[in-house]
N, C-alpha and C positions, 0 to 999 in steps of 0.2 A: 859214733858221733856225742857229741854233748848232750847227756840229758836235758839239758838247759834249752837249746834249742829244738824246737818243735818241725819238722820238714815236711807233714803235710801230706808224704807218701806219691805225690806227683813226680812224672818222669821230670818236667823242671826242677823240683826242689830237689831230688837227687841227684842229679847234674851237679847240684851246688858241691856233696861231697864228693862226687869222682874228679871233675873238672879241678885240676891243681889250682890253675891260675884264678877258679871263684874261691875255692877253698880259701885261698891265700888273702881276699878280699873280704870275706868272715872274718878269718883271723883281725884284719884290720877293725872291721867293725866292735871286737870287742876288746882292739887295743885303744880304741875311739870312748869306749863307755865298759870300762870290765865289768860293774855292775849287770850288764846284759848276761853273762856266765852264772846269775844266781838260776838256781833249782826252781824257782818259781815264774821266768819269764818263758814266754814262748813266743815263735815266731814263724809263721809261715815264708815268710821272704825276706832274710836277712838282708840280701841284695837289694830289696828297693829301701829298708830301714834305712842302707847305708847310704843310699842316694838322696833321697829326702834330708837326711842330716846334712850331707854336703851342702846343699842345695839353703836349706837354712842357715849354716855358717857362711856360703856367698854372701847372704841377704843381709845377712848380719841383725842384733837384736832389735834394733830399731824398726824394723818391719814384721815383728812377733805380736800375737797377740795369743790370749791362753784362754782355752773355754772350758769349762769344765762342770760337771751336773756336782752335787752335793751329797746327795746320801747317799752312803756306801761307795763314795769314788774318793771325797773326802775325809770325809768321816769313815771309821771303821764299820767292818758289817759283824766283826764279833771282837769279843776279847776275854778270853781264859776260856774258852768254849763256850761264853754266855752271848746271845747276839745283843748287839749294840742299835739303840732304837733312833728310828730315821725322829725326821722334825715333828711327824705327826704322831709317832709313838710318843716322844718327847709331852706333848700334849695329853695323849690318852693316857699316859700313867701318871701323868701329876693331879692334885690335891684339888686343882679347876676342874673337876670331870667328877661325875656322881660314877656309881659302881654301875648302873643301871645303864649310862653313855658308853661307860665303856666297854662294859659287855656286847652291845650295839657295834662298836667301833672292832674291835676285836672278830664279829661275827664277817664284819665286809672281809674286814683283812683276807679271812682264812679261805673266803670265798672268793676274792679277786684277785690276791695276789700269786697263785697257783696259775692263774690265766695270765698274767702281765710276764712269768717266765715260761710259758708253754710255747716251745721253737715250732709245735706244729700247727697254730695259728698265726693265720696271715695278720699284718698290721692294721688292715680292714676289717678285719673281724673284733682283733680287741678293741679298736680306736671308741666304739660306742661304748663297749662295756668299764672301759678306764672311766672314759667321763661321767658315766653312772657311779662306780664308785667316788671318783672325787668328791661330788654335786650331795653324793648321798653323806659323806663324811663331814662336807660342810655344813652341812644343813643339820648334823647333831652336834657340832660344836656351836654355832650358833644357839640353840636351844640351851644350851648352859651358862649363856650368859657372863661368858668369860670376861674378867676385867684384863684391864692393860696391866697391869701392876703387879700382876699375878705372872707374868711369863717370865720372869728376869728368875725368882725364885722356881719355879717350874724347871728351866736349864739347867739350873745351879746344882738340884737336887735329882738331878737324869744318870744314865750312865753315859751318854755321849759322850763320844771320843770324837777329835781330829786324829787321822789317821799318823803315827809315827815319823817323823822329820817334816810336820808342816809347819815350825817356826822357820823353818831352813827355805821352805818351799814359799810362803807367804812374801816373807824378807827381802829374799832376793829378789821378786818380780817389783817387789816397791823399789828396793834400791835402783834397778834398772828401768823405772816408770814404765815396767810392761805391763799392758792391760790383764787384769783377771776377771772374767765376765762369766760369773756362777748363776747359771739354769738351773732351776729345778721347782719341780711338780710339789714342794712340800709346802712351808705357812713361812713366807719371809719372816714373819716379826722373829718368829723362833731361829729360825737359818741364821738370821745380823745377831742376837743372841749369843747362841753357840761362838761366834766367831770375837764377838765383840770380848767377851767373859777370858777367850783366850789369847787378848792383845793380840790381834792380826789383823783385825779391820782397818787395814790401810785406807789410802785415799784415791788408789789404784783401782780399788776391786770395786765394781756393780753385780748387781743383785737383780736377776730377773726371776719373780716369785710370785707365790697366790699371797696376799696383804690382807689384813686384818680390816674391818671399818671400824670404828670404835664410835659411838657415839659421845656428847658430851661430859656424860658423867665416865668415860674411859670404857663404856661396857661394851664387849663387841655385837655389833648386830650385822652385820654381814661383812663378804668377801668383795674385794673389790676387782671392778673390772671384771677381764677376758679370762675365765680359767685358765691356768697354764697346766698341762696334765705330758705325760713321759712324750706324746707325739706331738706337740704343737712346741716345742723347747727351739727356739733358734734364734738366730742374731738378730733376722727381720724384724721382730719387737720389738729392736729398737729404731724401728722407720722412724725418720722426720723427728729423730732427737738430737740434742745438740752431742750425746754422746757417740751418736751412730756417726757421725759426721768426723771424730776425732779419728776414727777407725779406720778411716776411708787408707790411711798411709800405712797401714799394717796389713798388708794383705799374705803373711802368715800367720797359720794356725797350729798350736798343740791342742791338742784334743784328748781328754780325758773324762769318760765315764765307764758305767757297770751295767747299760743295756745298749741292745741292738738301736733301741729307740734314741740313744743318744748320740747317734752317729749324724743324725740331723740337725744336732746343734749350731754346726758351720753354716747352714744354709742362711741365705743372705749376707752372706763378706763378701765385702765389693770387691770384683776381680783379685780373687783368693787366685795363688799362685803353687803354694804350698803347703801340705797340710800332714803332719805327724798323728797318729790317733794311738791311745793308747787306752785300752780298756781293761777292768778289773773284773776276772771272774769268780765271785765271791761263791756260787751255789749252782746245783747241780752241773756239776763242774763237767760230766763225763757225757751227758746230756746236750750239754750247751756249747763244749770245746770246740767244734769243727764249724761254729756261725759264726764265731765270735774270731777264729782264725781265718775264718773270708771275708772279716770284716772291720777287724783293728789291725794296725801294723804291728803292734807289739800287746800279747796278752798277758796278762799279771794272774796267776794262781794262788788265790788265797794269799795274798801278800797284803798285811796289814800295816804296809809303810809305802812310804815317799820315795821311795831310796830313786827307784829308775827317773820318773819325771825329775827328781833334782838333778840327779846324775847329767840328763840331758841339759837342762838349764845353765847345770854350770859348764857344761861343754860350749853351748851355746852365748852365755854370757863372759865367759873368763878372757878372751880376749877378742876385740872389736876387728880384729886384721888375722884371725887365725887360719884364714885361707890360705893367706900368702905364704906359712909358715915350709920349710920342705918336708916332705914326705919321710913320715916314720919309719923306720928300718922294720918290715915283719919279724924278721930273725932277732931283734934285738929282746932281751930280758923282759917279761913281762909286767908292766905299770902297776901300781899298788892303786885301790882305787880312789876315784876322782876325790870322793871326799875324804880323803887323806891326804892328799898330794898338795904341793905348791904348782900355782899357776904358771909352769914352766915348758909343757911342752905336749900341742896337741895335733891333731893330724892334716895332713893336707889331702884329700884321698885324689885319687886319680878318678877321671868320669869313667860312667859303666859301660859294660862291653855295647 
């Protein structure tokens, strides 16, 4: 078995290894996106991934929207062995925060983060604790009387990093006018500054997050609206907005997240037809691997790049009429990765068994 493909140990998954026709279809999947053979890629059901990709190809890129988390999904989890900051961490570690406040915020992190990633606790049990965490953190930030003008410097002086390949990801979506909805329980003002300083805050990007409310002197006095936390990030938050109406014609979704709570982000998508879910498993890998495999179609383990999302988007946008091309010969020589070859040959997959 290819070490890159995790087959969960179930009888149905094992059948993928033993039935020649299903093995051939799995090979077709790797010919579609050779990057899926990377060692960081896990899939419980490669057949399902292939079928979803076929459906997305048939529908065309004009029916697609991308819904993504931000912290540790679009941004790196670590770099050279050092943890990278979240939007909250960027501010926590900045000159805008006093040492006393920083200690209190770190205490909150040490208290609540283990709860957030604890697979033994239910969502119902975690929910009030996550709300408590964010509320306490925001109250501490308001006490600091942070100035709006300090935010850009806080981002610039931080170790925040978007994942490798971010330019291609953002630019391709913008080029093809595919909406990118970023849902974040972080701080929207900081998030926007990160992508603005990276020169990828394109017109197709919409951010749903917690935004600061500054007074007439530019001093933080509160946070706007309803608290956005890990378990209420979803497209229905756009209800009754012009942007929500724009998405009615895009029933297909590429969803990207790094937590099980992120799976709810597509709730509210109007008449959703097909969804491909890519999960970044950054921490406590062995403890959480099975739950991620049960929930996400593709799981990326300790992968600090956007190589797989970029390969998927390349496939879906390279040819509007990809699904009309003849079937690729499974015995043909393995093609190079999508990122390094011209737009010449993609697959027409047969229907599933």
